[in-house]
C-alpha atoms as an extended CHARMM CRD file, in Angstrom:
* protein
*
       286  EXT
         1         1  MET       CA              0.2850000000      -19.1510000000      -20.6330000000  PROA      1               0.0000000000
         2         2  VAL       CA              0.4960000000      -15.5330000000      -22.4850000000  PROA      2               0.0000000000
         3         3  GLU       CA             -1.6150000000      -16.8500000000      -25.1900000000  PROA      3               0.0000000000
         4         4  LYS       CA             -4.3900000000      -18.0070000000      -22.5550000000  PROA      4               0.0000000000
         5         5  ARG       CA             -4.2120000000      -14.3400000000      -20.9050000000  PROA      5               0.0000000000
         6         6  TRP       CA             -4.6630000000      -13.0070000000      -23.8500000000  PROA      6               0.0000000000
         7         7  TYR       CA             -7.6700000000      -14.9930000000      -25.2180000000  PROA      7               0.0000000000
         8         8  THR       CA             -9.1110000000      -14.4170000000      -21.9790000000  PROA      8               0.0000000000
         9         9  ASP       CA             -8.7740000000      -10.8820000000      -22.0790000000  PROA      9               0.0000000000
        10        10  PHE       CA            -10.2290000000      -10.6720000000      -25.3090000000  PROA      10              0.0000000000
        11        11  MET       CA            -13.0360000000      -12.2840000000      -24.4530000000  PROA      11              0.0000000000
        12        12  MET       CA            -13.7220000000      -10.2330000000      -21.4380000000  PROA      12              0.0000000000
        13        13  VAL       CA            -13.6780000000       -7.2230000000      -23.8320000000  PROA      13              0.0000000000
        14        14  ASP       CA            -15.8550000000       -9.1150000000      -26.0830000000  PROA      14              0.0000000000
        15        15  VAL       CA            -18.6560000000       -9.7770000000      -23.1650000000  PROA      15              0.0000000000
        16        16  MET       CA            -18.3280000000       -5.7310000000      -22.1770000000  PROA      16              0.0000000000
        17        17  ASN       CA            -18.9250000000       -4.7390000000      -25.6190000000  PROA      17              0.0000000000
        18        18  GLY       CA            -21.7690000000       -6.7820000000      -26.2180000000  PROA      18              0.0000000000
        19        19  LEU       CA            -22.9240000000       -5.7520000000      -22.3180000000  PROA      19              0.0000000000
        20        20  LEU       CA            -22.9240000000       -2.0030000000      -23.4600000000  PROA      20              0.0000000000
        21        21  SER       CA            -24.5920000000       -2.6170000000      -26.9120000000  PROA      21              0.0000000000
        22        22  PHE       CA            -27.4800000000       -4.3370000000      -25.0890000000  PROA      22              0.0000000000
        23        23  PHE       CA            -27.9640000000       -1.3620000000      -22.9810000000  PROA      23              0.0000000000
        24        24  GLY       CA            -27.8810000000        0.9850000000      -26.1030000000  PROA      24              0.0000000000
        25        25  LEU       CA            -24.6670000000        2.5520000000      -24.9800000000  PROA      25              0.0000000000
        26        26  HSD       CA            -22.8540000000        2.3140000000      -28.2720000000  PROA      26              0.0000000000
        27        27  PHE       CA            -19.3950000000        4.1920000000      -28.8150000000  PROA      27              0.0000000000
        28        28  ASP       CA            -17.1150000000        5.1090000000      -31.8970000000  PROA      28              0.0000000000
        29        29  ASP       CA            -13.9310000000        4.4090000000      -30.8020000000  PROA      29              0.0000000000
        30        30  SER       CA            -11.6500000000        3.3270000000      -27.4600000000  PROA      30              0.0000000000
        31        31  GLU       CA            -11.7480000000        6.9110000000      -25.9890000000  PROA      31              0.0000000000
        32        32  GLN       CA            -15.5020000000        6.9600000000      -26.1970000000  PROA      32              0.0000000000
        33        33  ARG       CA            -15.7400000000        3.5490000000      -24.6870000000  PROA      33              0.0000000000
        34        34  THR       CA            -13.5570000000        4.4170000000      -21.7980000000  PROA      34              0.0000000000
        35        35  GLU       CA            -15.8660000000        7.7380000000      -21.1290000000  PROA      35              0.0000000000
        36        36  ILE       CA            -18.4330000000        5.0860000000      -20.9860000000  PROA      36              0.0000000000
        37        37  LEU       CA            -17.1560000000        2.5300000000      -18.4790000000  PROA      37              0.0000000000
        38        38  LEU       CA            -15.9700000000        5.5950000000      -16.0840000000  PROA      38              0.0000000000
        39        39  ALA       CA            -19.5950000000        7.1310000000      -16.0350000000  PROA      39              0.0000000000
        40        40  MET       CA            -20.7580000000        3.7250000000      -15.2000000000  PROA      40              0.0000000000
        41        41  ARG       CA            -18.1670000000        3.2390000000      -12.5900000000  PROA      41              0.0000000000
        42        42  GLU       CA            -19.3140000000        6.6080000000      -11.4660000000  PROA      42              0.0000000000
        43        43  GLY       CA            -22.8110000000        5.2730000000      -11.0140000000  PROA      43              0.0000000000
        44        44  PHE       CA            -21.6480000000        2.1150000000       -9.0940000000  PROA      44              0.0000000000
        45        45  ASP       CA            -19.3890000000        4.5540000000       -6.7300000000  PROA      45              0.0000000000
        46        46  ALA       CA            -22.8870000000        6.4210000000       -6.1450000000  PROA      46              0.0000000000
        47        47  LEU       CA            -24.7880000000        3.4660000000       -5.3390000000  PROA      47              0.0000000000
        48        48  LEU       CA            -22.0990000000        1.4530000000       -3.3030000000  PROA      48              0.0000000000
        49        49  PRO       CA            -23.3300000000        2.9580000000        0.0140000000  PROA      49              0.0000000000
        50        50  THR       CA            -26.6140000000        1.7630000000       -0.4020000000  PROA      50              0.0000000000
        51        51  THR       CA            -25.6870000000       -1.8450000000       -1.3170000000  PROA      51              0.0000000000
        52        52  PRO       CA            -25.8320000000       -3.2610000000        2.1460000000  PROA      52              0.0000000000
        53        53  ALA       CA            -29.4590000000       -1.9800000000        2.4310000000  PROA      53              0.0000000000
        54        54  THR       CA            -30.1600000000       -3.9260000000       -0.8630000000  PROA      54              0.0000000000
        55        55  PHE       CA            -28.1450000000       -7.1610000000        0.4330000000  PROA      55              0.0000000000
        56        56  ILE       CA            -30.1770000000       -7.1550000000        3.4290000000  PROA      56              0.0000000000
        57        57  TRP       CA            -33.1620000000       -6.3460000000        2.0000000000  PROA      57              0.0000000000
        58        58  GLY       CA            -32.7500000000       -9.1520000000       -0.6310000000  PROA      58              0.0000000000
        59        59  LEU       CA            -31.6390000000      -11.6020000000        1.8920000000  PROA      59              0.0000000000
        60        60  VAL       CA            -34.5840000000      -10.9560000000        4.1190000000  PROA      60              0.0000000000
        61        61  THR       CA            -37.1930000000      -11.2970000000        1.0140000000  PROA      61              0.0000000000
        62        62  ALA       CA            -35.2600000000      -14.5790000000        0.0390000000  PROA      62              0.0000000000
        63        63  VAL       CA            -35.7450000000      -16.0720000000        4.0290000000  PROA      63              0.0000000000
        64        64  ALA       CA            -39.4080000000      -15.2470000000        3.7800000000  PROA      64              0.0000000000
        65        65  MET       CA            -40.2150000000      -16.7740000000        0.6230000000  PROA      65              0.0000000000
        66        66  VAL       CA            -38.2620000000      -20.1000000000        1.6550000000  PROA      66              0.0000000000
        67        67  SER       CA            -39.7840000000      -20.0990000000        4.8220000000  PROA      67              0.0000000000
        68        68  ALA       CA            -43.2400000000      -19.7300000000        3.5610000000  PROA      68              0.0000000000
        69        69  GLY       CA            -42.5610000000      -23.0540000000        1.4170000000  PROA      69              0.0000000000
        70        70  LEU       CA            -41.6990000000      -21.7240000000       -1.8030000000  PROA      70              0.0000000000
        71        71  SER       CA            -38.6600000000      -23.6170000000       -3.2410000000  PROA      71              0.0000000000
        72        72  PRO       CA            -35.1530000000      -22.3420000000       -3.9750000000  PROA      72              0.0000000000
        73        73  ALA       CA            -35.3810000000      -22.4660000000       -7.3160000000  PROA      73              0.0000000000
        74        74  TYR       CA            -38.7820000000      -20.6960000000       -7.7660000000  PROA      74              0.0000000000
        75        75  THR       CA            -37.3070000000      -18.1800000000       -5.1040000000  PROA      75              0.0000000000
        76        76  MET       CA            -34.6420000000      -17.3790000000       -7.3960000000  PROA      76              0.0000000000
        77        77  LEU       CA            -36.7890000000      -17.2110000000      -10.5970000000  PROA      77              0.0000000000
        78        78  ILE       CA            -39.4730000000      -14.7460000000       -9.2100000000  PROA      78              0.0000000000
        79        79  ASN       CA            -36.5740000000      -12.2460000000       -8.0300000000  PROA      79              0.0000000000
        80        80  VAL       CA            -34.9790000000      -12.2070000000      -11.1080000000  PROA      80              0.0000000000
        81        81  VAL       CA            -38.1870000000      -11.9600000000      -13.3810000000  PROA      81              0.0000000000
        82        82  VAL       CA            -40.2870000000       -9.9130000000      -10.8700000000  PROA      82              0.0000000000
        83        83  TYR       CA            -37.5180000000       -7.9410000000       -9.0190000000  PROA      83              0.0000000000
        84        84  ALA       CA            -39.6920000000       -6.2720000000       -6.8330000000  PROA      84              0.0000000000
        85        85  GLY       CA            -39.3120000000       -7.1380000000       -3.2240000000  PROA      85              0.0000000000
        86        86  SER       CA            -42.0310000000       -5.0110000000       -1.5540000000  PROA      86              0.0000000000
        87        87  ALA       CA            -44.4720000000       -6.6220000000       -3.8380000000  PROA      87              0.0000000000
        88        88  GLN       CA            -43.0470000000      -10.1820000000       -3.5010000000  PROA      88              0.0000000000
        89        89  LEU       CA            -43.5190000000       -9.7490000000        0.4610000000  PROA      89              0.0000000000
        90        90  ALA       CA            -47.0810000000       -8.3740000000        0.3410000000  PROA      90              0.0000000000
        91        91  VAL       CA            -48.3880000000      -11.2040000000       -2.0510000000  PROA      91              0.0000000000
        92        92  LEU       CA            -46.5990000000      -14.2040000000       -0.2670000000  PROA      92              0.0000000000
        93        93  SER       CA            -49.0710000000      -14.7540000000        2.5060000000  PROA      93              0.0000000000
        94        94  LEU       CA            -51.7480000000      -14.4200000000       -0.2300000000  PROA      94              0.0000000000
        95        95  LEU       CA            -50.0880000000      -17.1980000000       -2.2830000000  PROA      95              0.0000000000
        96        96  VAL       CA            -49.4950000000      -19.4620000000        0.4730000000  PROA      96              0.0000000000
        97        97  ALA       CA            -52.9010000000      -19.1040000000        1.2240000000  PROA      97              0.0000000000
        98        98  HSD       CA            -53.9820000000      -19.8620000000       -2.2300000000  PROA      98              0.0000000000
        99        99  ALA       CA            -55.9490000000      -16.7470000000       -2.7560000000  PROA      99              0.0000000000
       100       100  PRO       CA            -57.6500000000      -15.9520000000       -5.8830000000  PROA      100             0.0000000000
       101       101  LEU       CA            -55.4590000000      -14.7310000000       -8.6020000000  PROA      101             0.0000000000
       102       102  TRP       CA            -57.1090000000      -11.4960000000       -9.0680000000  PROA      102             0.0000000000
       103       103  VAL       CA            -56.3840000000      -10.7480000000       -5.3960000000  PROA      103             0.0000000000
       104       104  VAL       CA            -52.8910000000      -11.2340000000       -5.8160000000  PROA      104             0.0000000000
       105       105  TRP       CA            -52.2790000000       -9.2280000000       -8.9160000000  PROA      105             0.0000000000
       106       106  LEU       CA            -54.2920000000       -6.3510000000       -7.1810000000  PROA      106             0.0000000000
       107       107  THR       CA            -52.1050000000       -6.5610000000       -4.3320000000  PROA      107             0.0000000000
       108       108  ALA       CA            -49.0310000000       -6.4010000000       -6.1750000000  PROA      108             0.0000000000
       109       109  ALA       CA            -50.2330000000       -3.3520000000       -8.2430000000  PROA      109             0.0000000000
       110       110  MET       CA            -51.1390000000       -1.4550000000       -5.4280000000  PROA      110             0.0000000000
       111       111  VAL       CA            -47.8720000000       -1.9050000000       -3.6950000000  PROA      111             0.0000000000
       112       112  ASN       CA            -45.8170000000       -1.2840000000       -7.0130000000  PROA      112             0.0000000000
       113       113  VAL       CA            -47.8930000000        1.7050000000       -8.0320000000  PROA      113             0.0000000000
       114       114  ARG       CA            -44.7740000000        4.1270000000       -6.8680000000  PROA      114             0.0000000000
       115       115  PHE       CA            -42.9830000000        2.8640000000       -9.7210000000  PROA      115             0.0000000000
       116       116  VAL       CA            -45.5390000000        4.6660000000      -11.8630000000  PROA      116             0.0000000000
       117       117  ILE       CA            -43.9680000000        7.8180000000      -10.1070000000  PROA      117             0.0000000000
       118       118  PHE       CA            -40.2810000000        6.5060000000      -10.5820000000  PROA      118             0.0000000000
       119       119  SER       CA            -41.1070000000        5.8140000000      -14.2710000000  PROA      119             0.0000000000
       120       120  GLY       CA            -42.5960000000        9.5740000000      -14.7390000000  PROA      120             0.0000000000
       121       121  ALA       CA            -39.5260000000       10.9600000000      -12.7730000000  PROA      121             0.0000000000
       122       122  ILE       CA            -37.1040000000        9.5350000000      -15.4040000000  PROA      122             0.0000000000
       123       123  LYS       CA            -39.2270000000        9.8050000000      -18.7730000000  PROA      123             0.0000000000
       124       124  PRO       CA            -37.6670000000       13.2040000000      -19.7150000000  PROA      124             0.0000000000
       125       125  TYR       CA            -34.4090000000       11.9240000000      -19.6370000000  PROA      125             0.0000000000
       126       126  PHE       CA            -35.3050000000        8.5390000000      -21.7680000000  PROA      126             0.0000000000
       127       127  ARG       CA            -37.8490000000        9.5340000000      -24.1340000000  PROA      127             0.0000000000
       128       128  HSD       CA            -35.5730000000        9.7290000000      -26.9530000000  PROA      128             0.0000000000
       129       129  LEU       CA            -34.5900000000        6.2410000000      -26.7000000000  PROA      129             0.0000000000
       130       130  SER       CA            -36.3240000000        2.9050000000      -28.6240000000  PROA      130             0.0000000000
       131       131  LEU       CA            -39.2810000000        1.1520000000      -26.8320000000  PROA      131             0.0000000000
       132       132  ARG       CA            -36.8460000000       -1.8760000000      -25.9620000000  PROA      132             0.0000000000
       133       133  GLU       CA            -34.4850000000        0.3340000000      -23.9900000000  PROA      133             0.0000000000
       134       134  ARG       CA            -36.9950000000        2.3680000000      -22.4210000000  PROA      134             0.0000000000
       135       135  LEU       CA            -38.5730000000       -1.0400000000      -21.4310000000  PROA      135             0.0000000000
       136       136  LEU       CA            -35.2420000000       -2.2610000000      -19.9560000000  PROA      136             0.0000000000
       137       137  PHE       CA            -34.2620000000        1.1650000000      -18.1590000000  PROA      137             0.0000000000
       138       138  GLY       CA            -37.8230000000        0.8450000000      -16.4770000000  PROA      138             0.0000000000
       139       139  PHE       CA            -37.1960000000       -2.5090000000      -15.3410000000  PROA      139             0.0000000000
       140       140  LEU       CA            -34.2060000000       -2.0250000000      -13.7460000000  PROA      140             0.0000000000
       141       141  ASN       CA            -35.6210000000        1.2730000000      -12.0410000000  PROA      141             0.0000000000
       142       142  GLY       CA            -36.1980000000        1.6650000000       -8.6460000000  PROA      142             0.0000000000
       143       143  ASP       CA            -36.2180000000        3.7860000000       -5.4260000000  PROA      143             0.0000000000
       144       144  ILE       CA            -32.4750000000        4.4260000000       -5.2920000000  PROA      144             0.0000000000
       145       145  ASN       CA            -31.8210000000        4.5350000000       -8.5980000000  PROA      145             0.0000000000
       146       146  CYS       CA            -34.4580000000        7.0730000000       -9.4680000000  PROA      146             0.0000000000
       147       147  MET       CA            -33.5690000000        9.1090000000       -6.4150000000  PROA      147             0.0000000000
       148       148  LEU       CA            -29.8480000000        9.2980000000       -7.1160000000  PROA      148             0.0000000000
       149       149  PHE       CA            -30.3090000000        9.8400000000      -10.8610000000  PROA      149             0.0000000000
       150       150  THR       CA            -32.8510000000       12.6860000000      -10.7410000000  PROA      150             0.0000000000
       151       151  HSD       CA            -30.9810000000       14.5020000000       -7.7860000000  PROA      151             0.0000000000
       152       152  ARG       CA            -27.4520000000       14.3010000000       -9.7990000000  PROA      152             0.0000000000
       153       153  TYR       CA            -29.1160000000       15.6190000000      -13.0960000000  PROA      153             0.0000000000
       154       154  ARG       CA            -31.7890000000       18.0860000000      -11.6020000000  PROA      154             0.0000000000
       155       155  SER       CA            -32.4540000000       20.3300000000      -14.5610000000  PROA      155             0.0000000000
       156       156  LEU       CA            -32.9800000000       24.1450000000      -14.1090000000  PROA      156             0.0000000000
       157       157  ASP       CA            -35.9240000000       23.6390000000      -16.4770000000  PROA      157             0.0000000000
       158       158  GLY       CA            -38.0080000000       21.7670000000      -13.8290000000  PROA      158             0.0000000000
       159       159  ALA       CA            -40.1500000000       19.0330000000      -15.5250000000  PROA      159             0.0000000000
       160       160  ASN       CA            -38.5110000000       19.3910000000      -18.8230000000  PROA      160             0.0000000000
       161       161  PRO       CA            -34.8840000000       18.3730000000      -18.5910000000  PROA      161             0.0000000000
       162       162  PRO       CA            -32.8900000000       17.7780000000      -21.7000000000  PROA      162             0.0000000000
       163       163  PRO       CA            -32.5340000000       14.0500000000      -23.3640000000  PROA      163             0.0000000000
       164       164  ALA       CA            -29.9520000000       11.9980000000      -21.4540000000  PROA      164             0.0000000000
       165       165  ASN       CA            -26.8470000000       11.9320000000      -23.2220000000  PROA      165             0.0000000000
       166       166  LEU       CA            -24.2790000000        9.0830000000      -23.2270000000  PROA      166             0.0000000000
       167       167  GLU       CA            -22.5610000000        9.7890000000      -20.2030000000  PROA      167             0.0000000000
       168       168  GLN       CA            -25.6650000000       10.3310000000      -18.0660000000  PROA      168             0.0000000000
       169       169  ARG       CA            -27.3810000000        6.7780000000      -19.6650000000  PROA      169             0.0000000000
       170       170  SER       CA            -24.1230000000        5.0270000000      -18.7560000000  PROA      170             0.0000000000
       171       171  PHE       CA            -24.4250000000        6.5860000000      -15.1640000000  PROA      171             0.0000000000
       172       172  PHE       CA            -27.5380000000        5.2620000000      -14.7560000000  PROA      172             0.0000000000
       173       173  VAL       CA            -26.9970000000        1.5710000000      -16.0620000000  PROA      173             0.0000000000
       174       174  GLY       CA            -23.7760000000        1.5960000000      -13.5260000000  PROA      174             0.0000000000
       175       175  MET       CA            -26.1790000000        2.1840000000      -10.9560000000  PROA      175             0.0000000000
       176       176  ALA       CA            -28.8680000000       -0.1280000000      -12.0450000000  PROA      176             0.0000000000
       177       177  LEU       CA            -26.6250000000       -2.7270000000      -12.7910000000  PROA      177             0.0000000000
       178       178  THR       CA            -25.0160000000       -2.5110000000       -9.3170000000  PROA      178             0.0000000000
       179       179  ASN       CA            -28.4080000000       -2.4480000000       -7.4660000000  PROA      179             0.0000000000
       180       180  PHE       CA            -29.8400000000       -5.6050000000       -9.3390000000  PROA      180             0.0000000000
       181       181  VAL       CA            -26.4250000000       -7.8670000000       -8.6270000000  PROA      181             0.0000000000
       182       182  PHE       CA            -26.5550000000       -7.0290000000       -5.1940000000  PROA      182             0.0000000000
       183       183  TRP       CA            -30.1590000000       -7.6290000000       -4.8060000000  PROA      183             0.0000000000
       184       184  GLN       CA            -29.5130000000      -11.1250000000       -6.2810000000  PROA      184             0.0000000000
       185       185  ILE       CA            -26.4680000000      -11.7160000000       -4.1270000000  PROA      185             0.0000000000
       186       186  GLY       CA            -28.6420000000      -11.1290000000       -1.1620000000  PROA      186             0.0000000000
       187       187  ILE       CA            -31.4960000000      -13.6440000000       -2.6880000000  PROA      187             0.0000000000
       188       188  VAL       CA            -28.8140000000      -16.2680000000       -2.9870000000  PROA      188             0.0000000000
       189       189  PHE       CA            -27.4320000000      -15.5920000000        0.3990000000  PROA      189             0.0000000000
       190       190  GLY       CA            -31.0900000000      -15.7280000000        1.8070000000  PROA      190             0.0000000000
       191       191  ILE       CA            -31.9040000000      -19.0660000000        0.1160000000  PROA      191             0.0000000000
       192       192  ALA       CA            -28.6650000000      -20.6570000000        1.5000000000  PROA      192             0.0000000000
       193       193  LEU       CA            -29.2290000000      -19.3440000000        5.0080000000  PROA      193             0.0000000000
       194       194  ALA       CA            -32.8340000000      -19.6520000000        4.9800000000  PROA      194             0.0000000000
       195       195  SER       CA            -32.9400000000      -22.4290000000        7.5380000000  PROA      195             0.0000000000
       196       196  VAL       CA            -30.6200000000      -20.8490000000       10.1490000000  PROA      196             0.0000000000
       197       197  VAL       CA            -31.4920000000      -17.1430000000        9.6990000000  PROA      197             0.0000000000
       198       198  PRO       CA            -34.4950000000      -16.3050000000       12.2460000000  PROA      198             0.0000000000
       199       199  THR       CA            -36.9510000000      -13.6200000000       10.8060000000  PROA      199             0.0000000000
       200       200  GLU       CA            -37.0090000000      -12.1470000000       14.1340000000  PROA      200             0.0000000000
       201       201  TRP       CA            -33.6980000000      -10.6950000000       13.7430000000  PROA      201             0.0000000000
       202       202  GLY       CA            -35.3690000000       -7.2860000000       12.3200000000  PROA      202             0.0000000000
       203       203  LEU       CA            -33.3450000000       -7.3920000000        9.2720000000  PROA      203             0.0000000000
       204       204  GLN       CA            -35.8960000000       -5.3390000000        7.6470000000  PROA      204             0.0000000000
       205       205  LEU       CA            -35.5140000000       -2.5050000000       10.3650000000  PROA      205             0.0000000000
       206       206  ALA       CA            -31.6590000000       -2.7730000000        9.5090000000  PROA      206             0.0000000000
       207       207  ALA       CA            -32.2460000000       -1.9070000000        5.6390000000  PROA      207             0.0000000000
       208       208  ALA       CA            -35.1390000000        0.5030000000        6.2920000000  PROA      208             0.0000000000
       209       209  LEU       CA            -32.4440000000        2.5590000000        8.5620000000  PROA      209             0.0000000000
       210       210  THR       CA            -29.9360000000        2.3020000000        6.0350000000  PROA      210             0.0000000000
       211       211  LEU       CA            -32.2420000000        3.8750000000        3.4930000000  PROA      211             0.0000000000
       212       212  LEU       CA            -33.2740000000        6.4890000000        5.8730000000  PROA      212             0.0000000000
       213       213  ILE       CA            -29.7080000000        7.4520000000        6.0730000000  PROA      213             0.0000000000
       214       214  LEU       CA            -29.6830000000        8.1540000000        2.2540000000  PROA      214             0.0000000000
       215       215  ILE       CA            -32.9590000000        9.9860000000        2.3010000000  PROA      215             0.0000000000
       216       216  ILE       CA            -31.5150000000       12.0910000000        4.9560000000  PROA      216             0.0000000000
       217       217  LYS       CA            -28.5570000000       12.8700000000        2.8580000000  PROA      217             0.0000000000
       218       218  MET       CA            -30.5030000000       13.4560000000       -0.4110000000  PROA      218             0.0000000000
       219       219  VAL       CA            -33.2960000000       15.8470000000        0.9170000000  PROA      219             0.0000000000
       220       220  ASP       CA            -31.6700000000       19.4890000000        0.5720000000  PROA      220             0.0000000000
       221       221  ASN       CA            -34.6880000000       21.6520000000        0.3960000000  PROA      221             0.0000000000
       222       222  TRP       CA            -38.0910000000       22.3640000000        2.3620000000  PROA      222             0.0000000000
       223       223  ALA       CA            -40.2800000000       20.7300000000       -0.1340000000  PROA      223             0.0000000000
       224       224  GLY       CA            -38.6070000000       17.4630000000        0.2810000000  PROA      224             0.0000000000
       225       225  VAL       CA            -38.6160000000       17.6280000000        4.0310000000  PROA      225             0.0000000000
       226       226  ALA       CA            -41.9030000000       18.4880000000        4.0620000000  PROA      226             0.0000000000
       227       227  GLY       CA            -43.0830000000       15.5660000000        1.8470000000  PROA      227             0.0000000000
       228       228  CYS       CA            -40.7320000000       13.1090000000        3.6670000000  PROA      228             0.0000000000
       229       229  VAL       CA            -42.2230000000       14.0490000000        7.1310000000  PROA      229             0.0000000000
       230       230  VAL       CA            -45.9060000000       14.0630000000        5.9790000000  PROA      230             0.0000000000
       231       231  ALA       CA            -45.6290000000       10.8380000000        3.9970000000  PROA      231             0.0000000000
       232       232  ALA       CA            -43.9230000000        9.3160000000        7.4010000000  PROA      232             0.0000000000
       233       233  LEU       CA            -46.7580000000       10.5940000000        9.3840000000  PROA      233             0.0000000000
       234       234  THR       CA            -49.1510000000        9.4410000000        6.6950000000  PROA      234             0.0000000000
       235       235  ALA       CA            -47.8660000000        5.9110000000        6.7110000000  PROA      235             0.0000000000
       236       236  VAL       CA            -47.9050000000        5.5320000000       10.4140000000  PROA      236             0.0000000000
       237       237  TYR       CA            -51.4100000000        6.5820000000       10.7960000000  PROA      237             0.0000000000
       238       238  PHE       CA            -52.7930000000        4.4840000000        7.8630000000  PROA      238             0.0000000000
       239       239  HSD       CA            -50.6440000000        1.5950000000        8.7010000000  PROA      239             0.0000000000
       240       240  ASP       CA            -53.7360000000       -0.8200000000        9.4080000000  PROA      240             0.0000000000
       241       241  LEU       CA            -55.0030000000       -0.5120000000        5.9060000000  PROA      241             0.0000000000
       242       242  PRO       CA            -55.2020000000       -3.8420000000        4.2070000000  PROA      242             0.0000000000
       243       243  ASN       CA            -52.7440000000       -4.9890000000        1.2280000000  PROA      243             0.0000000000
       244       244  LYS       CA            -50.1630000000       -2.3540000000        2.4740000000  PROA      244             0.0000000000
       245       245  LEU       CA            -52.3610000000        0.1610000000        0.9180000000  PROA      245             0.0000000000
       246       246  TRP       CA            -50.6330000000        2.8290000000        3.3860000000  PROA      246             0.0000000000
       247       247  VAL       CA            -47.7490000000        2.8810000000        1.0770000000  PROA      247             0.0000000000
       248       248  LEU       CA            -49.6380000000        4.0130000000       -1.8100000000  PROA      248             0.0000000000
       249       249  VAL       CA            -51.5940000000        6.8210000000        0.3950000000  PROA      249             0.0000000000
       250       250  ALA       CA            -48.3460000000        8.0110000000        1.9010000000  PROA      250             0.0000000000
       251       251  ILE       CA            -46.7130000000        8.3080000000       -1.3710000000  PROA      251             0.0000000000
       252       252  VAL       CA            -49.6870000000       10.3820000000       -2.9850000000  PROA      252             0.0000000000
       253       253  VAL       CA            -50.0220000000       12.6110000000       -0.0750000000  PROA      253             0.0000000000
       254       254  GLY       CA            -45.9970000000       13.1010000000        0.4920000000  PROA      254             0.0000000000
       255       255  VAL       CA            -45.6730000000       13.9510000000       -2.9740000000  PROA      255             0.0000000000
       256       256  ALA       CA            -49.0120000000       16.4290000000       -2.8970000000  PROA      256             0.0000000000
       257       257  VAL       CA            -47.2890000000       17.8420000000        0.0430000000  PROA      257             0.0000000000
       258       258  ALA       CA            -44.0280000000       18.6860000000       -1.3380000000  PROA      258             0.0000000000
       259       259  LEU       CA            -45.5930000000       19.7670000000       -4.7540000000  PROA      259             0.0000000000
       260       260  VAL       CA            -47.4080000000       22.4730000000       -2.5750000000  PROA      260             0.0000000000
       261       261  VAL       CA            -44.3960000000       23.7190000000       -0.6590000000  PROA      261             0.0000000000
       262       262  GLU       CA            -42.2990000000       24.0520000000       -3.7950000000  PROA      262             0.0000000000
       263       263  ARG       CA            -44.9770000000       26.0230000000       -5.4440000000  PROA      263             0.0000000000
       264       264  PHE       CA            -45.7450000000       28.3600000000       -2.7520000000  PROA      264             0.0000000000
       265       265  LEU       CA            -42.1540000000       28.5610000000       -1.2100000000  PROA      265             0.0000000000
       266       266  PRO       CA            -39.8370000000       28.1380000000       -3.9590000000  PROA      266             0.0000000000
       267       267  ASN       CA            -36.7190000000       30.0230000000       -2.6560000000  PROA      267             0.0000000000
       268       268  MET       CA            -37.1580000000       29.3010000000        1.1980000000  PROA      268             0.0000000000
       269       269  PRO       CA            -34.0020000000       28.8710000000        2.4640000000  PROA      269             0.0000000000
       270       270  LEU       CA            -32.9440000000       25.2820000000        4.1190000000  PROA      270             0.0000000000
       271       271  ARG       CA            -31.0940000000       26.1150000000        7.2620000000  PROA      271             0.0000000000
       272       272  ARG       CA            -28.1920000000       23.3480000000        8.0890000000  PROA      272             0.0000000000
       273       273  VAL       CA            -25.4570000000       23.2560000000       10.6120000000  PROA      273             0.0000000000
       274       274  SER       CA            -22.1420000000       24.3800000000        9.0230000000  PROA      274             0.0000000000
       275       275  ALA       CA            -18.6260000000       22.5190000000        9.6060000000  PROA      275             0.0000000000
       276       276  SER       CA            -17.8310000000       25.5870000000       12.0150000000  PROA      276             0.0000000000
       277       277  GLY       CA            -21.1180000000       24.7230000000       14.3360000000  PROA      277             0.0000000000
       278       278  ARG       CA            -23.0550000000       27.7550000000       12.7030000000  PROA      278             0.0000000000
       279       279  LEU       CA            -26.5390000000       27.7950000000       11.2350000000  PROA      279             0.0000000000
       280       280  ASP       CA            -26.0810000000       28.7820000000        7.4970000000  PROA      280             0.0000000000
       281       281  ASP       CA            -28.8750000000       29.4290000000        5.2080000000  PROA      281             0.0000000000
       282       282  VAL       CA            -28.6780000000       27.5320000000        1.9970000000  PROA      282             0.0000000000
       283       283  GLU       CA            -30.5620000000       28.4870000000       -1.2570000000  PROA      283             0.0000000000
       284       284  CYS       CA            -32.9800000000       25.5840000000       -2.2490000000  PROA      284             0.0000000000
       285       285  GLU       CA            -32.5230000000       24.4300000000       -5.6700000000  PROA      285             0.0000000000
       286       286  THR       CA            -35.8120000000       24.4760000000       -7.8730000000  PROA      286             0.0000000000
């Protein structure tokens, strides 16, 4: 029994070391390995409050895909390989209607153009990595990962932060893996429950509200407030645009407004309610 437990522990350590090596998280000794694992755990803890939204969104995506006639195996495969719920839902009706391939590709590209912005946000931190590692980090990057990472490691140098060190990369990997795993768990549950979960339950609204709570928590300056408000109003106004182009328009307009506010009102204080119930001035980080 002791020998079997020792063998199992050894295999687990070997698997973990292989995982760290796969993500380029190399260590010289056990102490550095422990620091990497602690940073990954911090990433897990940081992302944990958002996992209900990720799980629900994955469940909704899988239910929609299976209900549209796609096989469970194909649904699972496309979620592992593509890993982009918004684009999958956007092109789902086109696939079912046998739309031309160029229409499907163009729609997916328009919906996923926001990832260009996300990649640009984390590029300064990971530009020193190898091409394989950059592609891997880019694949696992997403809305929540990018928001939490850039907020945590916001640089005083603005657009020129120093390259991410081992601790920062480990934190990102911890978040990215957590988000990916919970997404796939949601997909599995969605496939299993596709025949009993009605799409009228409004699970997409529940996921959106969960993400809204995260956004409210993260926005701590007037540039972010202005960008979020304008993006929301733009999305509502242009919601009837075809192929979900309102997503692209809202992102572009919201980012532009946030940049303008940050440029001309860099030190404008954000007022918030303190624990005592009074309004306090908070200097915005720029």
